[in-house]
N, C-alpha and C positions, 0 to 999 in steps of 0.2 A: 504494500500500500504506500502511496505517496503521502508524506507528512511535511509540515512546514514550520519553520522557526523564524519569528520576527525579531529583528535586532536593528542596530545601526551599522552593522558590518556583516560581510559574508563570513559564514562559519565553514571552514574547509575541513576541520577536524574537531570532533567533540572532545573537550578538555574539562573534565569535572572539577579540576583544581581551580578553575576560574569561576565556578558556580558559587552563588551566595547561599548561605544557610537560612536566611530569613524569608524565603519565598513561600508561596501558598502551601505547597506540599513538601517543603524542605529542600535540601540541596539536591540539585539534579539538573537535567537538561529537558526543557519543556518544548513540546511540539504539539501541533494540532493537525487534524486531517482537513480543516477548513482554511483554505488559502486566505479568504477575506478576514478571518480572525487573526491570522499571522500578520496580514498587512496593517490592520488596525493597531495591533500591538507594536509593530515596527515603527509606525508613525508616532505613537505615544512615547516610546523609549528614545527615538531619534530626536524628537523635540526637546526632551529633557536634557540631552547631552549636546544639543545644537549640531547634530549630524544629519546625514541623509538616511532615510529608512531603507532597509534591505531585508528581503525574504529569501531564506535559503531552503531549498527543497531537498528532501532526503527520501530514499527508498527504505521503508521499514519492513523487515521480514517478520511476519506474524508468528513464526516459530519461536521468536525471542520471548514471547509470552510464556512459553513452556520452560525456558532456561532458568534454573534456580539461582544462577549467579546474578541475575538482574532483579531489581525491585521495580516493578512496573505498575503504575496505576493507570487503569484504562476506564474511560467513561464514554459510553456510546451516546450519552445525552447529558444535558444540563439538568440534573435532578437533585433531589434532597441529599442523596449520598454524596454526590460531587460537592454540593454546597457545604456540607458539614465535615467532609473528610480532612484528615490531617495526617502527616507522615508519622 
């Protein structure tokens, strides 16, 4: 599946050491399957840092959901579980 990450720069390699701990679901790399959501986020974060928005597209292999080395939170919808979830 294609997923998107909104930022003020292109992400060529995911580096969790650059991730902040105080995000919604904790330290991690956040993506969405909705390009328009990533575009909105990119504009917001780019404005904060006086940069240009950038959306990076990744191919996410769903078999990663089964890999116990990864802690993945998956939400198919904006629902009550998503709203109240924390890492």
